[in-house]
C-alpha positions in Angstrom: 43.8 170.5 180.9 46.5 170.8 178.8 47.0 167.0 180.0 43.7 165.9 178.9 43.9 167.1 175.5 47.4 165.8 175.0 45.9 162.3 175.8 42.7 162.5 173.6 45.1 163.5 170.6 47.7 160.3 171.6 44.8 157.7 171.9 43.1 157.5 168.5 47.0 157.7 166.9 47.7 154.5 169.5 44.7 152.6 169.1 45.2 152.8 165.1 48.6 151.4 165.1 47.4 148.7 167.3 44.4 147.3 165.0 46.9 148.4 162.0 49.4 145.7 163.3 46.9 143.3 164.6 45.6 143.0 160.7 49.0 142.9 159.5 50.5 139.6 161.9 48.4 137.0 159.6 49.8 138.1 156.4 53.5 138.2 157.8 55.8 137.4 155.4 57.8 133.8 157.1 55.4 133.2 159.8 52.4 131.0 159.9 49.7 130.6 162.2 50.0 128.5 165.4 48.4 125.3 164.4 45.2 124.0 166.4 45.4 121.1 167.9 41.9 119.3 168.8 42.4 117.7 172.4 40.2 114.8 170.9 43.2 114.0 168.8 46.1 114.1 171.3 43.9 112.1 173.6 42.9 109.2 171.5 45.1 106.3 171.7 46.7 105.1 168.7 45.5 101.8 167.6 47.5 99.3 166.1 46.4 97.5 162.3 45.9 94.4 162.5 48.3 92.0 160.2 46.6 90.2 157.6 45.9 86.8 158.0 48.6 84.2 157.3 47.9 82.2 154.1 45.9 78.6 154.4 48.2 76.0 152.5 46.2 74.0 150.0 45.4 70.3 149.9 48.1 68.7 148.7 50.8 71.9 149.4 54.4 70.7 149.4 56.6 72.8 151.1 60.4 72.9 150.0 61.9 72.4 153.3 59.9 68.7 153.5 61.2 67.1 150.5 64.6 65.9 149.3 66.2 63.6 146.7 66.3 59.8 147.8 69.9 59.3 146.8 72.9 61.6 147.9 74.7 62.6 146.5 72.1 64.1 144.1 71.4 62.1 140.7 71.0 62.5 137.3 67.4 61.5 135.7 68.3 59.0 133.1 64.2 58.9 132.2 61.6 61.6 133.2 58.2 61.1 133.8 55.1 60.5 131.7 51.5 60.8 132.8 49.1 58.2 131.7 46.0 59.4 129.8 44.2 57.0 131.5 45.1 55.0 134.8 45.5 51.7 133.2 47.4 53.1 130.1 50.8 53.2 129.3 52.9 55.5 130.9 56.3 56.5 132.9 54.6 56.6 136.5 57.7 58.1 138.0 61.3 58.9 137.6 64.7 56.7 136.8 67.2 58.0 138.9 71.5 56.9 138.6 72.2 54.8 140.7 74.7 52.1 142.1 73.9 48.8 143.2 74.0 48.6 147.0 73.8 52.5 147.3 71.6 53.5 150.4 67.9 54.8 149.2 66.7 57.1 151.7 63.6 58.9 152.7 62.4 61.6 150.8 59.8 63.3 153.3 58.8 62.6 157.1 56.3 59.7 156.9 55.6 55.8 157.5 56.2 52.9 155.6 53.0 51.6 154.5 54.4 48.7 152.0 57.1 46.9 152.0 57.4 43.8 149.2 58.1 42.3 146.3 56.4 43.6 142.5 57.1 41.7 139.2 60.2 40.0 141.1 61.8 43.6 142.6 61.9 44.9 146.0 59.2 47.7 146.8 58.8 50.3 149.4 56.0 52.6 150.0 56.1 55.8 152.2 53.3 57.7 153.3 53.4 61.3 153.7 51.3 64.8 154.8 49.2 66.0 152.8 47.7 62.8 151.2 51.4 62.0 149.2 52.9 58.8 148.9 56.4 57.8 147.3 57.6 54.6 146.0 61.2 53.2 145.5 62.5 50.1 143.7 64.3 48.0 143.4 65.5 48.0 146.6 66.9 45.7 149.4 64.7 46.8 152.3 66.0 47.5 155.8 62.4 49.1 157.0 59.3 47.2 157.9 55.7 48.1 157.5 54.5 50.8 160.0 57.4 52.4 160.9 57.9 56.5 161.4 60.8 57.4 158.8 62.0 61.0 158.8 63.5 62.7 155.3 66.7 61.4 154.5 66.3 57.7 156.7 67.6 54.8 155.1 64.7 53.0 153.4 67.1 50.2 152.1 69.7 49.8 149.1 69.5 49.7 145.3 68.9 46.4 144.4 71.0 44.3 141.9 68.1 43.2 140.3 68.1 44.0 136.5 65.4 46.7 136.4 64.4 48.7 133.4 67.4 50.3 132.9 69.5 47.6 132.3 72.2 47.2 131.4 72.9 50.4 134.1 71.5 50.3 137.6 68.8 53.1 138.5 66.0 53.6 141.1 62.6 53.9 140.2 61.2 56.6 142.2 57.6 57.5 142.3 54.9 59.5 143.7 51.2 59.9 143.9 48.5 62.3 145.2 45.6 59.9 146.3 45.1 57.9 143.4 46.6 60.3 140.9 50.5 60.1 139.8 52.1 62.7 139.9 56.1 63.8 138.5 57.8 63.1 141.8 60.4 66.3 140.5 57.5 68.6 141.1 58.5 67.7 144.9 61.8 69.3 144.2 60.7 72.7 143.4 63.6 75.1 142.3 66.1 72.2 141.9 66.7 71.8 138.5 67.5 68.3 137.4 70.0 66.5 135.3 68.9 65.0 132.3 71.0 62.2 130.7 70.0 60.4 127.5 69.6 56.9 127.4 72.1 54.5 126.3 
């Protein structure tokens, strides 16, 4: 009888303590509830993010690694490029580079020789390159023939002793065309600042 009375008094007290702890647990300082992890999130494979597509080069693009000076060592520029207003109007369709007679003339980029001949009494070589570009070199004594493939730095000939429009000094006239449009060949040498010298 006494045992039953004692249990009747203890059970409400014990239940009250348990309920009090259960209510206090979420709010105890320094403790946070365990995170709920979705099984779907755990089991889902990680999908890699696709890399952006590589840029497509524009027509007439000219990567820096493809072009070089047609003379070595790097020459001074005696006269720069002047774009003609019209196809047949006055202008300077190329640049004049300081040179020495007999100095090797080099292909500015990979290509195929398309012209070897004499124009206005001066030896001329033309090379067709990738992307619609064409370069010309004069005056020179050529050592190549039409149709020959060349690599950047291959010898096309040597600077001729023929007096050119740089007389009395020797020079190499270097021209560049994109299609039928004359362009400044120095722009092919991006990030390489030319040295300009005054005309005598």
